[in-house]
Every structure is written in structure tokens, then in C-alpha cells.
C-alpha distance (Angstrom), angle and dihedral (degrees) to the residues before:
residue distance angle dihedral
M1 . . .
K2 3.79 . .
I3 3.78 130.8 .
L4 3.79 118.3 -157.5
G5 3.79 112.4 -165.8
G6 3.77 150.0 108.3
A7 3.80 132.4 -63.3
Y8 3.80 107.8 -153.5
R9 3.78 143.1 159.3
E10 3.82 112.8 -110.6
V11 3.81 119.2 -162.0
C12 3.81 122.7 -173.4
R13 3.80 120.1 -174.0
D14 3.83 99.0 -161.8
P15 2.96 112.8 54.1
A16 3.78 89.5 22.9
R17 3.82 110.5 -119.8
D18 3.78 132.8 153.2
D19 3.81 112.0 -175.0
F20 3.77 136.6 163.9
Y21 3.79 107.1 -143.4
G22 3.80 124.8 101.4
S23 3.79 124.0 -179.1
G24 3.80 99.4 -66.8
L25 3.80 99.2 42.7
R26 3.80 93.6 44.5
A27 3.80 91.8 48.5
A28 3.81 91.7 50.8
V29 3.81 92.6 51.3
A30 3.82 92.8 47.2
I31 3.82 97.4 56.5
S32 3.81 101.5 24.6
R33 3.80 94.6 109.6
A34 3.82 93.7 54.5
T35 3.82 100.0 39.6
V36 3.80 117.3 61.5
P37 2.95 123.3 -161.0
L38 3.81 97.8 28.8
E39 3.81 126.4 170.1
L40 3.81 129.2 -169.1
V41 3.81 117.1 -148.7
T42 3.80 109.8 -162.4
A43 3.81 147.9 127.1
A44 3.80 130.2 -109.8
T45 3.77 144.6 151.4
V46 3.79 118.6 -91.0
E47 3.82 90.3 -102.6
E48 3.81 92.9 49.2
Q49 3.78 92.7 50.4
D50 3.81 90.5 69.3
L51 3.82 90.9 55.4
I52 3.81 92.5 46.5
Q53 3.79 90.7 50.1
L54 3.80 90.7 50.3
L55 3.81 90.7 54.4
A56 3.79 91.4 44.2
T57 3.80 91.5 53.1
S58 3.80 91.7 46.8
F59 3.80 94.9 49.4
G60 3.78 98.7 35.7
F61 3.80 106.8 -112.4
T62 3.79 133.7 114.9
V63 3.79 129.9 -123.2
S64 3.78 136.4 -141.0
C65 3.79 106.9 -169.6
Q66 3.80 132.6 -177.3
P67 3.81 117.4 -156.9
R68 3.80 119.3 -111.5
P69 3.80 125.2 -168.8
S70 3.81 99.6 -120.9
S71 3.79 143.5 13.2
V72 3.81 119.7 -93.6
C73 3.80 119.7 -136.7
F74 3.80 132.7 -172.5
T75 3.82 113.5 -160.9
Y76 3.82 121.2 -162.1
S77 3.82 126.1 -168.9
T78 3.82 86.0 -155.9
P79 3.82 130.3 -16.9
L80 3.81 86.5 -96.8
H81 3.82 93.6 62.3
V82 3.77 130.1 86.2
P83 3.83 105.5 -108.0
Q84 3.79 127.1 -118.0
L85 3.80 113.6 -123.0
S86 3.80 122.2 -139.6
P87 2.98 124.3 -137.5
R88 3.79 97.0 23.3
E89 3.80 95.5 -158.0
L90 3.80 125.4 46.5
P91 3.81 132.7 170.1
R92 3.79 107.9 -105.1
L93 3.78 119.9 -114.5
Q94 3.80 128.3 -158.3
L95 3.82 117.5 -126.8
H96 3.79 131.0 -179.6
A97 3.82 135.3 -172.1
T98 3.80 132.2 -177.5
D99 3.81 125.8 -178.4
K100 3.78 142.5 118.7
T101 3.83 88.7 -84.5
V102 3.81 123.1 21.6
L103 3.81 126.6 -179.1
A104 3.81 112.1 -165.6
F105 3.80 126.6 -171.6
G106 3.78 126.0 -162.9
M107 3.81 109.2 -104.4
V108 3.81 130.8 -154.5
E109 3.81 92.3 -141.6
A110 3.81 105.1 33.8
D111 3.80 145.9 54.6
W112 3.77 115.8 -151.1
S113 3.78 148.6 -169.1
I114 3.80 125.8 -154.8
A115 3.80 136.0 -173.3
G116 3.78 133.7 -176.4
T117 3.78 146.9 102.5
S118 3.82 97.3 -76.4
L119 3.80 118.3 26.5
I120 3.79 125.1 -173.6
I121 3.81 119.8 -169.2
D122 3.81 125.1 -164.1
P123 3.84 107.0 -177.0
Q124 3.84 96.9 -158.1
G125 3.79 93.2 -157.1
L126 3.80 99.6 -29.3
T127 3.80 109.6 141.6
Q128 3.81 96.3 -167.3
L129 3.78 117.7 43.7
N130 3.80 96.1 -160.9
A131 3.80 96.8 46.0
R132 3.83 98.8 79.2
T133 3.80 102.9 3.2
R134 3.79 137.2 72.3
W135 3.79 127.3 -174.8
S136 3.77 137.9 176.6
G137 3.80 126.6 -174.1
P138 3.81 144.0 102.3
R139 3.86 96.4 -104.3
T140 3.78 124.2 43.2
A141 3.80 131.8 170.6
L142 3.80 128.4 -173.9
V143 3.81 115.9 -146.8
A144 3.80 111.6 -172.9
N145 3.76 141.2 142.9
R146 3.78 120.5 -98.7
S147 3.81 96.0 -100.8
E148 3.82 91.9 50.0
I149 3.80 91.5 51.8
L150 3.79 91.4 51.1
S151 3.82 91.5 46.0
I152 3.81 96.5 47.1
S153 3.79 93.7 45.6
N154 3.81 93.5 43.5
A155 3.80 84.0 -151.2
Q156 3.76 125.9 157.0
G157 3.78 111.9 -134.7
S158 3.76 137.8 27.8
S159 3.80 126.7 0.3
H160 3.82 88.2 -121.0
A161 3.81 90.2 59.5
A162 3.81 90.6 45.6
A163 3.81 91.2 52.1
Q164 3.79 91.6 50.0
E165 3.80 89.9 49.7
L166 3.82 90.8 53.4
L167 3.80 91.2 46.6
A168 3.80 89.6 58.2
R169 3.83 99.0 37.0
Y170 3.80 96.8 52.5
K171 3.84 95.9 30.6
L172 3.79 90.7 -121.1
D173 3.79 125.8 173.4
A174 3.81 94.0 -142.7
V175 3.80 141.1 3.0
V176 3.79 116.3 -156.7
A177 3.79 118.2 -166.2
K178 3.81 116.5 -156.6
R179 3.82 109.3 -149.7
G180 3.81 101.9 179.6
A181 3.80 110.3 -145.5
M182 3.81 90.1 14.2
G183 3.81 97.8 56.6
A184 3.80 120.7 -126.8
F185 3.77 143.5 -78.4
V186 3.79 133.8 -141.3
V187 3.80 127.7 -145.5
D188 3.81 117.3 -166.9
A189 3.80 140.3 127.5
A190 3.81 89.4 -61.9
G191 3.80 91.6 59.9
V192 3.81 130.2 -114.4
C193 3.81 121.3 -24.3
D194 3.80 123.4 -175.1
I195 3.81 116.1 -142.0
G196 3.79 120.5 -151.5
V197 3.77 128.6 -128.8
F198 3.81 126.6 -124.2
P199 3.85 108.3 -137.8
V200 3.79 115.6 -140.8
K201 3.77 137.7 170.6
P202 2.86 133.5 -111.8
I203 3.78 98.6 22.9
Y204 3.81 128.5 -165.6
P205 3.82 104.4 -175.8
I206 3.81 102.1 -177.9
G207 3.80 105.8 121.0
T208 3.80 96.4 4.6
G209 3.80 90.3 120.4
D210 3.82 88.5 59.3
V211 3.80 90.6 54.6
F212 3.80 91.4 48.1
S213 3.81 91.7 52.5
S214 3.79 93.8 46.8
V215 3.80 94.4 50.2
F216 3.79 91.4 45.7
A217 3.82 90.2 50.1
C218 3.81 92.3 50.2
C219 3.80 94.0 46.9
W220 3.81 97.6 41.4
G221 3.79 99.0 35.6
E222 3.80 105.3 30.9
L223 3.80 103.2 25.5
G224 3.80 96.8 34.7
L225 3.80 96.5 -131.0
P226 3.83 119.2 159.7
A227 3.80 113.2 -93.8
A228 3.82 93.9 -109.6
E229 3.81 93.8 51.9
A230 3.81 91.5 44.3
A231 3.82 89.8 52.3
R232 3.79 92.6 48.3
R233 3.80 90.9 51.6
A234 3.82 88.5 47.3
S235 3.81 91.0 52.9
L236 3.80 91.2 51.4
A237 3.81 93.6 46.3
T238 3.81 90.7 48.6
A239 3.80 90.3 55.9
V240 3.80 89.6 51.4
W241 3.81 90.6 52.9
A242 3.82 94.4 43.8
S243 3.79 94.5 51.6
R244 3.80 103.0 35.2
G245 3.77 104.8 33.9
P246 3.80 133.9 -116.1
L247 3.79 113.6 -19.8
Q248 3.77 143.4 123.2
V249 3.80 100.9 -73.6
L250 3.82 97.9 -168.8
R251 3.79 129.9 63.4
E252 3.79 122.2 -135.7
S253 3.81 87.0 -93.4
G254 3.80 92.0 56.5
E255 3.81 92.9 -109.5
V256 3.80 118.1 133.7
V257 3.81 117.1 -98.5
N258 3.84 115.8 -111.1
P259 3.82 99.5 -18.2
D260 3.81 95.4 154.8
L261 3.81 98.6 105.0
L262 3.81 95.0 49.7
E263 3.80 123.3 91.3
E264 3.79 124.2 -162.1
R265 3.79 117.2 -123.1
H266 3.79 125.1 -171.6
V267 3.80 115.0 -143.4
L268 3.79 98.4 -151.9
K269 3.79 97.9 -174.3
A270 3.77 139.7 9.7
P271 3.82 105.1 -86.2
T272 3.79 124.4 -134.2
I273 3.81 109.9 -125.1
Y274 3.81 121.9 -164.0
L275 3.80 109.0 -147.1
A276 3.80 107.8 -146.1
G277 3.79 119.4 -171.4
P278 3.80 145.5 107.6
F279 3.80 119.5 -80.7
F280 3.80 103.8 -176.8
S281 3.83 98.6 116.3
V282 3.79 136.8 43.6
A283 3.81 90.9 -107.8
Q284 3.81 92.3 50.6
R285 3.80 92.6 48.4
W286 3.83 90.2 47.6
L287 3.81 90.0 55.6
V288 3.81 92.7 47.2
D289 3.81 90.4 49.3
T290 3.81 91.0 48.3
L291 3.79 94.1 51.4
R292 3.79 93.5 42.7
E293 3.80 92.3 53.6
S294 3.79 92.8 42.2
L295 3.79 95.7 49.9
S296 3.79 89.9 48.3
S297 3.81 91.3 50.9
L298 3.82 88.8 50.7
G299 3.80 88.7 57.6
A300 3.80 103.2 -98.5
R301 3.80 127.7 128.7
V302 3.80 106.4 -124.9
I303 3.78 128.9 -150.5
S304 3.79 110.8 -163.2
P305 3.82 119.7 -179.8
L306 3.80 88.7 -151.8
H307 3.80 92.4 56.5
D308 3.81 103.7 24.9
V309 3.82 103.1 37.2
G310 3.79 105.9 18.7
V311 3.78 127.2 -169.4
G312 3.79 131.0 -44.9
P313 3.82 143.1 114.2
P314 3.82 114.3 -24.1
S315 3.81 92.7 -120.3
S316 3.81 91.8 64.3
I317 3.79 101.4 29.5
A318 3.81 95.5 52.5
Q319 3.79 94.2 53.1
A320 3.81 93.1 45.6
D321 3.80 91.4 49.7
L322 3.80 92.9 50.4
E323 3.81 92.2 48.4
Q324 3.81 89.3 53.9
L325 3.79 91.4 44.7
S326 3.80 92.2 52.2
A327 3.81 90.1 57.8
A328 3.82 94.5 54.0
D329 3.80 127.4 103.9
G330 3.80 91.4 -149.5
V331 3.79 144.6 -5.8
L332 3.79 131.9 -126.8
A333 3.80 107.3 -161.3
I334 3.81 125.4 -163.8
L335 3.80 101.6 -145.9
D336 3.81 102.7 175.3
G337 3.80 107.1 120.1
L338 3.83 92.9 19.9
D339 3.80 93.1 -110.8
S340 3.81 108.7 -157.7
G341 3.80 94.4 -137.5
T342 3.79 92.1 52.1
L343 3.81 92.1 48.3
F344 3.80 89.9 50.5
E345 3.82 90.2 51.8
V346 3.80 90.5 49.6
G347 3.81 91.2 52.1
Y348 3.80 92.0 46.1
A349 3.82 91.5 50.0
R350 3.80 92.9 49.6
A351 3.82 90.6 48.2
C352 3.82 87.1 54.6
G353 3.81 91.9 48.5
I354 3.81 93.7 -112.2
P355 3.85 113.7 148.4
V356 3.80 114.2 -115.6
V357 3.80 129.4 -161.6
G358 3.80 118.1 -170.3
F359 3.79 133.5 -152.8
A360 3.81 115.7 -152.8
S361 3.78 120.6 160.9
E362 3.81 96.7 169.9
C363 3.82 111.2 18.4
C364 3.77 120.6 108.5
Q365 3.80 114.8 -120.6
T366 3.80 90.7 -125.4
D367 3.82 88.4 62.2
L368 3.80 88.2 55.5
A369 3.82 98.0 44.4
M370 3.82 94.2 120.3
V371 3.79 92.0 45.1
I372 3.80 93.4 50.5
G373 3.79 90.8 41.3
T374 3.80 91.5 59.8
G375 3.78 93.5 57.0
V376 3.81 103.2 -88.6
T377 3.81 116.6 147.3
I378 3.81 111.8 -140.8
H379 3.81 122.9 -154.5
S380 3.79 127.6 -173.7
D381 3.81 91.8 -161.0
L382 3.81 115.2 80.0
C383 3.79 96.4 -149.2
T384 3.80 94.0 48.3
A385 3.81 90.3 50.0
A386 3.81 91.9 52.2
Y387 3.82 94.3 49.6
H388 3.78 93.7 44.9
S389 3.79 93.1 49.6
I390 3.81 87.2 63.2
W391 3.80 93.7 44.9
H392 3.81 93.9 47.1
A393 3.81 91.4 48.1
Q394 3.80 87.8 64.1
S395 3.79 95.7 54.7
D396 3.77 143.6 48.7
S397 3.79 121.4 -88.3
K398 3.78 114.4 -69.0
P399 3.81 132.5 -154.3
A400 3.79 114.1 -79.6
T401 3.78 118.6 -91.6
A402 3.77 134.7 169.2
T403 3.81 128.0 -153.0
């Protein structure tokens, strides 16, 4: 099997991380125990090639590497933010891979062509599959996130309809839609199959889509599993990677490493999340905007008092906020600063039986004793809080925990 993809530096400011992975290198590490022989086709500077070779030797795969003139870095404010790319412009390389199974990722610095028996394409932001990619083989699957599927298809309507349109247009054997906190779904000749998600905490999602694609490629291309089963195994393996850090997520047999503590959950519909929090300063409004955009990108419908109710006299604002809150499936509460309005909304939601997840990076647990005591889960990591607000909105109230 061959993996064609990038090797990039990835910097996250909060939580602080500085990794050298990229889609191709991460994918090779994740499945290297189960796929032998395995070759990574990529591009890197002369200095980076030594580091890639060290990882390849450690994890048991080989590397074919073209030189590029400079390093490529993606910088994230948090894992929920769209990264900044540096440098913005790079001379384009030409890469090629041929094997029985080939997984190819879209690359910021390269166009590519692939050929083989089973081909798996992850566009990584490409909006036109034929513009910078060429492929030739009897079996082809597209593995992309929901927004990419909608963008590539240019379809109006649901992501399921967009996936079916791509299946027909490109004569694909399967389209797999990665939906982050909401799992995935598969469209193929058998129809549409929803794939559950495996909630974990804490969660660091940068690069998890790469792991999903690599595990799917191994299971569908090398092991010959049906697309739905390959996607389910990919979802489970991705949760293992996200919660336990970089490692080989598949055994030699192709089974997922240490999956016993993870439980599959099916998110049957997009939940409505009420975003409770103060918005009296620039910093507070920035955080509300960040979470609103992030929850929406994860597939949730978001009700934000700042955006959906606005400001006005307390007699009208309070009632409008509570009407919106009553219609929500769950609440994500920003608890830093112990804003009285936010605490009131949390209490009101719990009295109504609405699940609440809290984000508190600075508050002492003793200050939140009543909140925790009424079944609110508190997270100090912003990304984990956002994901868990979606997962909790799909289930009944759970015993209080704090992380």
C-alpha cells in the first residue's frame, strides 16, 4: 500500500502543541503496524527528510520524498479554528503513486496522479477533484468531510444528496462523509449507512480526519471489508488516536488497538445547542463567536443570545432568552467569570432537564459546586467542551464529572 500526502509542521496555541506530521505522515504512522509493506510518497525540505526517515524507520515504513524549497506550517489558535498557512504560495510539484491500494490526500504544494486496484481520495480542501488530481483504477472511494462534499458537489440540499451526486458523477464505489462530533455516513451501492461516533475526553481533533482516512483505506482496500464496516472501524480508531495521542491504531490483524473503553453513539439528528455566556467585552464576544462558528461547523444548530436575541431592556431580553433556551437540546455554558446571567441559564436548563456542558478555564471547582452538583460536566479545554456539548445533547442527563 502507498500513501501520498503532505508532511507539515502543525502549531496549536491553546492547548500548546508543536508537531511535525501532516496528512501523509500521520496516516502512515497510524496504520503502519497493519499494512506491510507501506510506502509514504511526500515532499519535504532536506532538513525535514531526516526527521521523516527517522519516523519511517521507527514505525516500519519506507519513504519516497521529493525536495521542496521551504517548510510548510499550519498554525491554529485552537483546534476549533481554521489554520493559517505559511508560506501562502509554493511552487507546485508533481507526485505519482501506483500500488494495489493507494490513499491520496490533497496537498498544498503538489498535484498528483495515482493508479491501482483500490484508490482512496481525501481532498483536504480541494474544491474540484479533477483540477489537480488524476486517478485510474477499478475501485475508487472518496473520503471527505461534510463541507468538502457540499463544496465539491456544488449541490443545494442535504449532504446525503450531495454524496449521492458525487457517487454518480465520478463513478465512485463509495463516498464516506466525515462529520466530526456527529460520526460519519457512507453512500455506496448498498444505500446510505450512518456510522456512529465514539465519545472521548479529552479530545485533540487536529489530524483526526487523516487517521480516519488511513484506517478506512487499509480496511477497505487492503483487508477487503465493506465500506460501512471499514468506516465504523475508522471511526473507532480515530477516537483512540484523539484521546490517547499519536500511535499505531491498528494491530497486525487490522483490529483497532485497545478499543474496550469506547462506546459507539449514534447522533440521529443535528442537535440544537444554546450557547450561554457573557458578551460584554471584546474578548467575551470573540469566544462566543468562536464557539458559535465551531459548533455550526461540527453540524449543530446554534442558538446564541448575542446573535439571535441581541440587547435590550431586561424585561424583554430575559423572556426571549428563556424561550430560546427551552427549545434547545443542550447547553454549552461559558463559566469563566461566573456571570450571573449565565449561571441563571444553567440552573433554568437543569430544572427543565436540558443537558448542560460547561467550559471553565480559570474557575475553581468550589465556585461551581452547585453547577457540578446538578449534573453539569465541566471541561477546562475549549475543544473538548464543544464536542461534548453535542454528545450530551443527544442523551439523558449524566452524573456530574469535572475534568
